[in-house]
ROLO-485702 format. One record per residue: residue in one letter; x negated, y negated, z negated of N, C-alpha, C in turn. Coordinates in steps of 0.05 Angstrom, whole numbers, padded with zeros to 5 digits, always signed. Atoms other than C-alpha are relative to their C-alpha. Layout:
N
AXYZXYZXYZ ...
//
This chain:
384
X-00014-00002+00026-00529-00190+01019+00003-00028-00013 X-00002+00027+00011-00544-00263+01001+00025-00014+00010 X-00023+00013-00012-00490-00285+01049+00026+00011-00012 X-00024-00012+00012-00440-00238+01015+00003-00008-00029 X-00001+00007+00028-00457-00253+00943-00002-00030-00004 X-00002+00029+00003-00435-00325+00945+00005-00007-00030 X-00006+00009+00027-00424-00366+00882+00028+00008-00009 X-00028-00007+00006-00349-00353+00886+00002+00030-00005 X-00002-00029+00003-00359-00278+00894-00012+00009-00027 X+00013-00006+00025-00407-00274+00835+00018-00009-00023 X-00017+00010+00021-00360-00317+00793+00024+00019-00005 X-00023-00017+00003-00301-00271+00807-00008+00027-00013 X+00010-00025+00013-00342-00209+00788-00005-00005-00030 X+00006+00006+00028-00365-00242+00723+00026-00004-00015 X-00025+00006+00014-00295-00267+00705+00016+00026-00003 X-00016-00024+00002-00261-00201+00722-00011+00021-00019 X+00012-00020+00018-00310-00154+00687-00003-00011-00028 X+00001+00012+00027-00319-00204+00630+00026+00002-00014 X-00026-00002+00012-00245-00205+00618+00006+00028-00009 X-00005-00028+00008-00242-00129+00617-00016+00007-00024 X+00017-00005+00024-00300-00126+00567+00012-00014-00024 X-00013+00014+00022-00265-00178+00524+00025+00014-00010 X-00024-00015+00008-00201-00138+00525-00007+00025-00016 X+00009-00023+00015-00239-00077+00502-00009-00008-00028 X+00010+00009+00026-00273-00116+00446+00023-00009-00019 X-00022+00010+00016-00207-00146+00423+00022+00021-00003 X-00020-00021+00001-00171-00079+00426+00015+00003-00026 X-00014-00003+00026-00156-00072+00351+00018-00024-00005 X-00017+00023+00005-00129-00143+00348+00024-00002+00018 X-00022+00001-00019-00084-00132+00407+00018+00024+00000 X-00018-00023+00002-00051-00068+00384+00027-00009-00010 X-00027+00009+00008+00025-00077+00378+00005+00008-00029 X-00011+00026-00009+00057-00111+00343-00020-00023-00002 X+00018+00022-00002+00018-00173+00363+00015-00026-00006 X-00013+00025+00006+00033-00243+00337+00009-00013+00026 X-00011+00011-00024+00077-00280+00387-00018-00018+00015 X+00017+00018-00015+00030-00337+00405-00024+00015+00013 X+00023-00015-00011-00030-00289+00413+00009+00018+00023 X-00011-00017-00022+00013-00242+00456+00003-00017+00026 X-00005+00017-00024+00033-00299+00503-00027-00009+00012 X+00026+00009-00010-00039-00326+00508-00014+00023+00014 X+00014-00023-00011-00067-00256+00522+00012+00007+00027 X-00013-00007-00026-00016-00241+00577-00005-00021+00021 X+00005+00021-00019-00025-00309+00610-00029+00001+00010 X+00029-00001-00007-00101-00302+00608-00005+00023+00019 X+00005-00024-00017-00099-00232+00639+00011-00005+00028 X-00012+00005-00027-00052-00254+00695-00017-00021+00015 X+00017+00020-00013-00096-00315+00709-00025+00012+00012 X+00024-00013-00009-00158-00272+00715+00006+00018+00024 X-00007-00018-00022-00122-00222+00760+00005-00017+00026 X-00005+00017-00023-00098-00278+00806-00026-00011+00012 X+00026+00010-00009-00168-00307+00810-00015+00021+00016 X+00014-00022-00013-00198-00240+00828+00014+00009+00025 X-00015-00010-00023-00142-00223+00877-00007-00015+00025 X+00007+00016-00024-00161-00280+00923-00028+00008+00011 X+00026-00011-00009-00232-00252+00925+00004+00025+00016 X-00006-00025-00015-00205-00184+00946+00012-00006+00027 X-00012+00007-00026-00163-00217+01000-00021-00010+00019 X+00021+00011-00018-00224-00254+01027-00017+00022+00012 X+00016-00023-00010-00265-00190+01032+00016+00017+00019 X-00017-00017-00017-00207-00151+01062+00004-00013+00027 X-00004+00013-00026-00195-00203+01116-00026+00000+00016 X+00026-00001-00014-00269-00205+01132-00005+00027+00012 X+00003-00027-00010-00270-00130+01139+00019+00006+00023 X-00019-00004-00021-00207-00131+01181-00009-00013+00026 X+00010+00014-00024-00238-00181+01229-00023+00015+00012 X+00024-00014-00010-00302-00141+01234+00007+00027+00012 X-00006-00027-00008-00271-00072+01240+00024+00002+00019 X-00025-00002-00015-00204-00088+01272+00020+00018-00015 X-00021-00017+00011-00138-00055+01254+00003+00025+00016 X-00009-00002+00028-00118-00005+01229-00023+00004-00020 X+00022-00007+00018-00188+00007+01200-00002-00020-00023 X+00003+00020+00021-00191-00059+01162+00021+00002-00021 X-00022-00003+00020-00122-00050+01130-00004+00025-00016 X+00003-00026+00014-00139+00022+01113-00021-00002-00022 X+00021+00003+00021-00201+00001+01074+00012-00012-00025 X-00012+00013+00023-00161-00045+01029+00020+00019-00013 X-00020-00018+00011-00104+00005+01021-00012+00023-00016 X+00012-00023+00014-00148+00064+01002-00015-00009-00024 X+00015+00010+00023-00190+00022+00955+00019-00003-00024 X-00019+00005+00022-00129+00003+00913+00013+00026-00008 X-00015-00024+00006-00091+00069+00919-00017+00021-00014 X+00017-00020+00012-00149+00114+00902-00006-00006-00030 X+00005+00008+00028-00165+00074+00839+00026+00005-00017 X-00025-00004+00014-00091+00076+00820+00005+00030-00006 X-00004-00029+00004-00088+00152+00830-00019+00010-00022 X+00019-00009+00021-00151+00161+00787+00010-00008-00028 X-00009+00009+00026-00121+00120+00731+00025+00016-00010 X-00023-00017+00008-00055+00159+00732-00010+00027-00009 X+00011-00026+00008-00095+00223+00730-00013-00001-00027 X+00013+00003+00026-00135+00197+00671+00020-00001-00022 X-00021+00001+00020-00071+00181+00633+00011+00028-00005 X-00010-00027+00004-00045+00251+00646-00019+00019-00014 X+00019-00016+00013-00109+00282+00623-00006-00009-00029 X+00004+00010+00027-00108+00240+00559+00021+00012-00019 X-00019-00010+00019-00069+00253+00496+00029-00008+00005 X-00028+00007-00003+00007+00254+00495+00013+00013+00024 X-00016-00011-00022+00062+00274+00543+00006-00023+00020 X-00004+00021-00021+00067+00236+00609+00014+00013+00024 X-00014-00016-00021+00117+00278+00648+00011-00018+00023 X-00014+00016-00020+00149+00219+00684-00018-00021+00013 X+00017+00023-00008+00089+00173+00697-00003-00002+00031 X+00004+00001-00029+00078+00193+00770+00026-00008+00014 X-00026+00006-00013+00152+00190+00789+00006-00030-00003 X-00006+00028+00005+00162+00122+00756-00019-00019+00014 X+00019+00018-00013+00098+00092+00784+00004-00001+00030 X-00003-00001-00030+00109+00115+00856+00026-00013+00008 X-00026+00012-00007+00182+00094+00855-00002-00030-00002 X+00003+00030+00003+00164+00024+00830-00016-00011+00024 X+00016+00008-00023+00110+00019+00884+00016+00000+00025 X-00016-00002-00024+00159+00042+00937+00019-00024+00003 X-00018+00023-00002+00210-00012+00920-00014-00026+00004 X+00015+00025-00004+00158-00066+00915-00010-00003+00028 X+00011+00002-00027+00125-00050+00981+00022-00002+00021 X-00021-00002-00021+00187-00032+01022+00018-00024+00000 X-00020+00022+00001+00229-00091+00998-00011-00027-00008 X+00010+00026+00008+00192-00145+00960-00022-00011+00018 X+00022+00009-00016+00127-00149+00999+00008-00003+00030 X-00009+00002-00028+00157-00133+01067+00021-00022+00003 X-00020+00021-00001+00216-00179+01052-00012-00027+00001 X+00014+00026+00000+00171-00238+01036-00015-00004+00026 X+00016+00002-00024+00127-00223+01096+00018-00006+00024 X-00018+00004-00023+00185-00218+01146+00014-00027-00002 X-00014+00026+00003+00220-00279+01117-00018-00023+00008 X+00018+00022-00006+00159-00325+01119-00011+00001+00028 X+00010-00003-00027+00131-00296+01183+00022-00007+00021 X-00022+00006-00018+00199-00301+01217+00007-00030+00002 X-00005+00029-00001+00207-00374+01197-00022-00015+00016 X+00022+00014-00014+00139-00392+01227-00002+00009+00029 X+00004-00010-00027+00139-00347+01289+00026+00011+00011 X-00023-00012-00014+00192-00327+01339-00009+00022+00018 X+00005-00022-00019+00194-00263+01377-00022+00019-00009 X+00020-00019+00009+00148-00222+01333+00010+00029+00005 X-00007-00027-00005+00148-00149+01353-00022+00019-00011 X+00019-00019+00011+00116-00090+01318-00005+00022+00021 X+00007-00023-00017+00083-00030+01352+00018+00023-00008 X-00021-00020+00008+00142+00019+01352-00011+00028-00004 X+00012-00026+00003+00098+00080+01360-00011+00003-00028 X+00012-00001+00026+00061+00064+01296+00022-00001-00022 X-00022+00001+00019+00125+00045+01258+00014+00027-00003 X-00014-00026+00000+00158+00110+01279-00017+00021-00015 X+00017-00019+00014+00098+00149+01254+00001-00004-00030 X-00001+00006+00029+00097+00114+01186+00027+00009-00012 X-00026-00005+00013+00172+00120+01173+00007+00030+00001 X-00006-00029-00001+00179+00192+01196-00016+00015-00021 X+00016-00012+00021+00122+00211+01150+00010-00006-00027 X-00010+00008+00027+00151+00172+01092+00026+00015-00007 X-00025-00015+00006+00218+00207+01099-00007+00028-00010 X+00007-00027+00009+00185+00275+01093-00013-00001-00028 X+00015+00002+00026+00138+00254+01036+00019-00006-00023 X-00018+00008+00021+00194+00221+00996+00020+00023-00007 X-00017-00023+00006+00240+00281+01004-00014+00021-00016 X+00015-00019+00015+00186+00328+00980-00006-00009-00028 X+00008+00011+00026+00167+00282+00923+00024-00003-00019 X-00022+00009+00018+00235+00259+00896+00026+00016+00002 X-00026-00013-00003+00293+00299+00925-00001+00030-00005 X+00001-00029+00003+00271+00372+00929-00004+00010-00029 X+00002-00010+00028+00250+00377+00855+00027+00002-00013 X-00027-00001+00012+00322+00361+00837+00017+00023+00011 X-00017-00020-00013+00351+00411+00886-00011+00028-00003 X+00012-00026+00001+00301+00468+00882-00014+00007-00027 X+00016-00004+00024+00263+00458+00817+00017+00006-00025 X-00013-00005+00026+00280+00466+00744-00004-00024-00018 X+00000+00024+00018+00299+00406+00700-00016-00023+00013 X+00013+00023-00013+00273+00357+00752-00029+00004+00007 X+00029-00005-00006+00205+00390+00761-00001+00025+00018 X+00005-00024-00015+00178+00440+00811-00009+00023-00019 X+00012-00023+00014+00165+00510+00785-00029+00004+00009 X+00028-00004-00008+00092+00532+00786-00003+00012+00028 X+00001-00012-00027+00106+00575+00848+00007-00019+00022 X-00007+00020-00020+00136+00515+00884-00020-00022+00002 X+00019+00022+00000+00081+00466+00865-00022+00003+00021 X+00022-00004-00019+00028+00498+00909+00008-00006+00028 X-00009+00008-00027+00068+00494+00974+00005-00030+00003 X-00005+00029-00001+00088+00422+00956-00026-00015+00003 X+00026+00013-00002+00015+00403+00946-00012+00003+00028 X+00011-00006-00027-00007+00437+01011+00014-00016+00022 X-00015+00014-00020+00049+00405+01051-00006-00030+00000 X+00004+00029+00002+00040+00334+01024-00029-00007+00008 X+00028+00007-00006-00036+00333+01027-00007+00007+00029 X+00005-00007-00028-00038+00369+01094+00011-00021+00019 X-00012+00021-00017+00009+00318+01126-00016-00025-00001 X+00015+00024+00003-00031+00261+01098-00027+00001+00014 X+00026-00003-00013-00098+00288+01123+00003-00001+00030 X-00005+00000-00030-00070+00301+01193+00006-00028+00009 X-00007+00028-00007-00040+00231+01194-00025-00017+00001 X+00024+00017+00000-00106+00198+01175-00018+00007+00024 X+00016-00008-00023-00143+00238+01228+00011-00011+00026 X-00012+00010-00025-00094+00217+01282-00001-00031+00000 X+00001+00029+00001-00091+00145+01258-00027-00012+00007 X+00027+00010-00005-00166+00136+01260-00012+00011+00025 X+00012-00012-00024-00176+00177+01323+00017-00005+00024 X-00013+00002-00026-00133+00191+01384+00024-00019+00001 X-00024+00016+00000-00072+00151+01362-00005-00028-00012 X+00006+00026+00013-00108+00089+01337+00015-00023+00013 X-00013+00022-00013-00075+00045+01389+00029-00004-00008 X-00028+00002+00010-00006+00060+01359+00002-00020-00023 X-00001+00017+00024-00026+00016+01300-00014-00027+00005 X+00012+00026-00007-00051-00045+01337+00022-00019+00010 X-00020+00020-00006-00014-00110+01351+00010+00001+00029 X-00011+00004-00027+00033-00119+01410+00016-00026+00000 X-00016+00025+00002+00064-00185+01386-00010-00021+00020 X+00008+00021-00019+00064-00240+01439-00010-00025-00014 X+00009+00024+00015+00047-00290+01384-00030-00001-00002 X+00029-00001+00002-00026-00268+01386-00012-00017+00023 X+00013+00017-00019-00075-00311+01424-00009+00016+00024 X+00009-00014-00024-00099-00295+01494-00026+00015-00005 X+00025-00014+00005-00168-00278+01468+00004+00025-00016 X-00006-00024+00016-00140-00230+01417+00013+00021+00018 X-00013-00019-00018-00096-00199+01470-00020+00014+00018 X+00020-00012-00018-00156-00188+01516-00016+00020-00016 X+00015-00019+00017-00194-00156+01458+00016+00025-00005 X-00017-00024+00004-00135-00110+01445+00001+00017+00025 X-00001-00015-00025-00132-00092+01519-00026+00016+00003 X+00026-00015-00002-00206-00073+01517+00000+00024-00018 X+00000-00022+00019-00195-00030+01456+00020+00022+00006 X-00021-00020-00006-00134+00005+01484-00003+00014+00026 X+00005-00015-00025-00165+00031+01548-00002+00030-00006 X+00001-00029+00004-00160+00107+01556-00029+00009-00002 X+00026-00012+00002-00218+00151+01541-00015-00004-00026 X+00012+00002+00027-00230+00135+01468-00018-00025-00003 X+00017+00024+00002-00259+00065+01478+00002-00012-00028 X-00003+00011+00027-00229+00042+01412-00017+00013-00020 X+00016-00014+00019-00264+00096+01374-00030-00005+00004 X+00028+00006-00005-00331+00082+01409-00007-00028-00010 X+00004+00028+00009-00322+00008+01393-00004+00000-00030 X+00003-00002+00028-00315+00026+01320-00028+00009-00007 X+00027-00010+00005-00380+00066+01322-00021-00021+00007 X+00018+00021-00007-00415+00009+01357+00000-00022-00022 X-00002+00020+00021-00390-00039+01304-00015+00009-00025 X+00014-00011+00024-00415+00006+01248-00030+00000+00004 X+00029-00001-00005-00482+00012+01282-00012-00028-00001 X+00010+00027+00000-00489-00063+01291+00002-00015-00027 X-00006+00015+00024-00459-00087+01226+00004+00018-00024 X-00004-00019+00022-00464-00027+01180-00007-00011-00027 X+00008+00010+00026-00501-00063+01125+00020-00021-00011 X-00019+00019+00009-00452-00120+01123+00026+00013-00008 X-00025-00014+00007-00392-00074+01124-00002+00015-00026 X+00005-00014+00025-00421-00031+01069+00000-00019-00024 X+00001+00020+00022-00436-00092+01027+00027-00012-00007 X-00026+00011+00005-00367-00121+01036+00018+00021-00013 X-00016-00021+00012-00335-00054+01019-00006+00004-00030 X+00008-00002+00029-00375-00048+00954+00010-00024-00016 X-00009+00024+00014-00358-00120+00936+00030+00001-00003 X-00029-00002+00002-00284-00108+00951+00008+00019-00023 X-00007-00019+00021-00281-00046+00906-00008-00011-00027 X+00009+00011+00026-00321-00081+00851+00018-00022-00009 X-00019+00021+00008-00270-00138+00852+00028+00011-00005 X-00026-00013+00004-00209-00093+00857+00001+00014-00027 X+00000-00017+00024-00229-00048+00799+00008-00014-00025 X-00010+00013+00024-00222-00099+00743+00029-00008+00001 X-00029+00006-00002-00154-00119+00771+00017+00023-00009 X-00015-00024+00007-00129-00048+00765-00003+00007-00030 X+00005-00006+00028-00162-00037+00697+00014-00019-00018 X-00013+00020+00017-00136-00102+00668+00031+00004+00000 X-00029-00004-00001-00065-00088+00693+00009+00023-00016 X-00008-00023+00016-00063-00020+00661-00005-00005-00030 X+00005+00005+00028-00094-00045+00596+00021-00019-00012 X-00020+00019+00010-00041-00099+00591+00028+00013-00002 X-00025-00014+00001+00014-00046+00595+00012-00001-00028 X-00009+00000+00028+00019-00041+00519+00010-00028-00008 X-00008+00027+00007+00023-00117+00513+00027-00007+00014 X-00026+00005-00014+00079-00120+00566+00023+00016-00014 X-00020-00015+00014+00117-00064+00531+00009-00014-00025 X-00006+00015+00025+00112-00103+00466+00017-00025+00006 X-00014+00025-00006+00135-00168+00498+00029+00005+00010 X-00026-00006-00011+00193-00137+00537+00018+00013-00021 X-00016-00012+00021+00215-00097+00477+00012-00021-00018 X-00010+00021+00018+00223-00161+00437+00024-00015+00012 X-00023+00014-00013+00271-00190+00489+00021+00019+00009 X-00020-00020-00007+00309-00125+00499+00000+00008+00029 X+00001-00008-00028+00286-00112+00570-00005+00030+00002 X+00004-00029-00003+00286-00040+00597-00030+00006+00003 X+00028-00008-00001+00220-00003+00591-00010+00003+00028 X+00008-00004-00028+00219+00012+00666-00009-00026+00012 X+00008+00026-00011+00211-00063+00678-00030-00004-00003 X+00029+00003+00004+00140-00060+00650-00015+00014+00023 X+00013-00015-00022+00121-00007+00702+00002-00015+00026 X-00004+00015-00025+00150-00050+00757-00019-00024+00001 X+00018+00023+00001+00110-00111+00735-00029+00008+00003 X+00027-00010-00003+00046-00071+00729-00006+00007+00029 X+00004-00007-00028+00055-00043+00799-00002-00025+00018 X+00001+00025-00015+00067-00113+00826-00028-00013-00003 X+00027+00012+00004+00001-00136+00795-00021+00016+00014 X+00021-00017-00012-00039-00076+00819-00001-00005+00031 X-00001+00003-00029-00016-00087+00891+00001-00030+00008 X+00000+00028-00006-00022-00163+00887-00019-00007+00023 X+00018+00007-00023-00084-00167+00934+00012+00008+00026 X-00012-00009-00025-00049-00126+00986+00025-00016+00008 X-00024+00017-00006+00015-00167+00979-00008-00027+00012 X+00009+00026-00011-00023-00232+00990-00010+00003+00029 X+00011-00005-00027-00059-00203+01050+00023+00004+00020 X-00022-00005-00018+00007-00179+01080+00015-00026+00007 X-00014+00025-00006+00041-00247+01073-00017-00018+00018 X+00018+00016-00017-00020-00282+01104+00000+00011+00028 X-00001-00011-00027-00018-00233+01162+00026-00007+00014 X-00025+00007-00012+00055-00247+01173+00000-00029+00009 X+00002+00028-00007+00042-00322+01173-00017-00004+00025 X+00017+00002-00024-00011-00310+01227+00013+00014+00024 X-00013-00014-00022+00039-00271+01269-00008+00028+00004 X+00010-00027-00003+00005-00204+01258+00019+00020-00014 X-00021-00015+00013+00068-00164+01244-00008+00030-00003 X+00009-00028+00002+00035-00096+01258-00019+00004-00024 X+00017-00002+00024-00017-00111+01205+00016+00001-00025 X-00018-00002+00023+00040-00122+01156+00008+00029-00004 X-00008-00028+00002+00064-00052+01172-00024+00017-00009 X+00024-00016+00007-00007-00023+01168-00006-00003-00030 X+00006+00004+00028-00016-00054+01099+00022+00012-00018 X-00023-00008+00017+00054-00039+01071+00007+00029+00003 X-00007-00028-00005+00076+00026+01103-00024+00018-00004 X+00024-00016+00004+00004+00051+01103-00006+00004-00030 X+00004-00003+00029-00002+00036+01028+00019+00020-00012 X-00019-00019+00012+00061+00074+01012-00005+00029+00009 X+00007-00027-00009+00041+00134+01055-00024+00010-00017 X+00023-00008+00016-00026+00135+01018+00007+00005-00029 X-00008-00003+00028+00007+00126+00950+00014+00027-00005 X-00014-00025+00003+00055+00184+00959-00018+00024+00007 X+00016-00022-00010+00007+00227+00998-00023+00008-00018 X+00022-00006+00018-00048+00223+00945+00009+00004-00029 X-00008-00001+00028-00011+00213+00879+00014+00027-00006 X-00016-00024+00006+00039+00271+00884-00018+00025-00001 X+00018-00024+00002-00014+00325+00901-00018-00001-00025 X+00018+00002+00023-00060+00298+00847+00014+00007-00026 X-00013-00005+00025-00009+00300+00791+00010+00029-00002 X-00009-00028+00000+00018+00368+00812-00023+00019-00006 X+00023-00017+00005-00052+00398+00812-00008-00002-00030 X+00006+00003+00028-00065+00368+00743+00020+00015-00017 X-00021-00014+00015+00001+00396+00719-00005+00030+00000 X+00006-00028-00002-00019+00465+00744-00023+00008-00018 X+00025-00007+00015-00088+00463+00712+00004-00003-00030 X-00003+00006+00028-00065+00435+00645+00026+00011-00013 X-00025-00011+00010+00003+00468+00639+00021-00021-00006 X-00019+00021+00005+00039+00401+00637+00024+00001+00019 X-00024+00002-00017+00109+00391+00664-00001-00027+00014 X+00000+00025-00016+00111+00339+00720+00028-00004+00012 X-00027+00006-00009+00181+00311+00729-00001-00020+00023 X+00000+00016-00024+00190+00283+00799+00028-00008+00009 X-00027+00004-00010+00265+00286+00811+00010-00028-00008 X-00010+00027+00005+00295+00216+00818+00030+00001-00005 X-00028+00003+00004+00363+00192+00797+00014-00005+00027 X-00016+00004-00024+00419+00188+00848-00002-00029+00010 X+00001+00028-00007+00417+00112+00846-00026-00007+00014 X+00026+00006-00012+00342+00108+00861-00003+00014+00027 X+00001-00014-00026+00348+00160+00916+00015-00016+00022 X-00015+00016-00018+00402+00118+00949-00015-00025+00008 X+00016+00025-00006+00360+00055+00943-00024+00006+00017 X+00024-00007-00015+00299+00090+00970+00008+00006+00029 X-00010-00006-00027+00338+00118+01030+00008-00025+00015 X-00009+00025-00012+00369+00050+01043-00025-00017+00008 X+00024+00016-00006+00299+00018+01041-00014+00010+00025 X+00013-00011-00023+00271+00066+01092+00017-00006+00026 X-00018+00007-00023+00332+00056+01138-00002-00029+00007 X+00003+00028-00005+00326-00019+01131-00026-00007+00013 X+00026+00004-00013+00252-00016+01149+00001+00007+00029 X-00003-00008-00029+00270+00021+01213+00015-00020+00015 X-00016+00020-00014+00323-00029+01231-00015-00026+00004 X+00015+00025-00002+00277-00088+01217-00022+00001+00020 X+00024-00001-00017+00214-00065+01252+00006+00010+00029 X-00007-00008-00027+00250-00034+01312+00017-00020+00014 X-00016+00021-00013+00289-00098+01326-00016-00012+00023 X+00013+00013-00023+00274-00132+01392-00014-00025-00009 X+00013+00024+00010+00258-00195+01353+00004+00000-00031 X-00001+00001+00030+00241-00197+01278+00007-00028-00008 X-00009+00027+00009+00277-00255+01244-00001-00002-00030 X+00000+00003+00029+00279-00284+01174+00022+00015-00014 X-00022-00015+00012+00345-00248+01163-00008+00028-00008 X+00010-00026+00008+00309-00182+01163-00014-00001-00027 X+00013+00003+00026+00265-00207+01107+00019-00005-00023 X-00019+00005+00021+00324-00233+01068+00015+00025-00008 X-00014-00025+00006+00358-00165+01073-00017+00018-00018 X+00019-00015+00017+00296-00131+01043+00000-00011-00028 X+00001+00012+00027+00294-00181+00986+00026+00005-00015 X-00026-00006+00013+00368-00170+00972+00000+00029-00011 X+00001-00028+00009+00355-00095+00967-00018+00003-00024 X+00017-00001+00023+00298-00107+00919+00015-00011-00025 X-00016+00011+00022+00345-00150+00876+00019+00021-00010 X-00018-00022+00009+00393-00091+00875-00015+00020-00017 X+00016-00018+00015+00337-00047+00850-00005-00011-00028 X+00005+00012+00026+00321-00096+00794+00026+00001-00017 X-00025-00002+00014+00395-00098+00775+00004+00029-00010 X-00003-00028+00008+00395-00021+00773-00017+00006-00024 X+00017-00005+00023+00337-00023+00723+00013-00008-00026 X-00013+00010+00024+00380-00062+00674+00026+00014-00005 X-00026-00013+00003+00441-00017+00683-00002+00025-00017 
//
């Protein structure tokens, strides 16, 4: 544990949790409307703390990925962020007020950020540095086919089958069972018999890494036994790093949600749409994963980019939608999930573009540029 709790790690924990405590203490002074200079200083300070903590999360995530291998390492980071995000959305729904649209708006913002902004930057920068990157098509196919089903259940069917954009109570139970069931089966397959579908095949990897991958991909469940051996040999280190990762992620998520009111206030003064605040918050929450994805692309690990991005979106939809529907059933709240026609078109185009990019024989910077252009179209739609 001494090797894990370095000076930098302790400093990040102190700064992150100290900033959150300070934000709680200054709560009355930061209630809108806030004086302009104080508002700017508070927002800049929060963003600076989040950036500082984000690099600590990336460090722990990369250490876990090296120790566990993919997809396990990427899954740890993804679930750490997504589960905290789902808990916070659930807490908002269980609090005072009406929050019928919070799940739809949050998941849609995350979808556009992951599918276009993060993947776009990763493919652009990775394509500029490496030539001939190839993803594992079996894994990509699994991710995208699952995302098509989950997104249809989450955003399209409520508009076609539901009432006023929400599922009826009788429809919510099958929707929960289908979404959660698909996600559980997917996790079981990803971590078990189909684990090799989510490992690198890119020729840009070193010979040593390729030999390690060959060892892990032998038939007979060698990859799974290797994971068990790793846990047996390095269980204490892995547990320590996992605890440290979550302890560093948590203030990032808490700070980003607490700054929502400040962002709403700031954007309201310049006449920006309210949906823009949700987009910025989602970008901050997934900042550690975004940095990790870009670094993976720069290292030529294109499958890890997919594991981080597509895996994060599968987890976000697969956990958020069942959670909010169950809360809606228990509390009698209406949960509006139906998306606008514009957003459905953008989401469908994003999934199609992901398939075209990752199934290409050679991933190039142009694929990344196309994703970034689609994200720009989404931002334009927010202001329309």
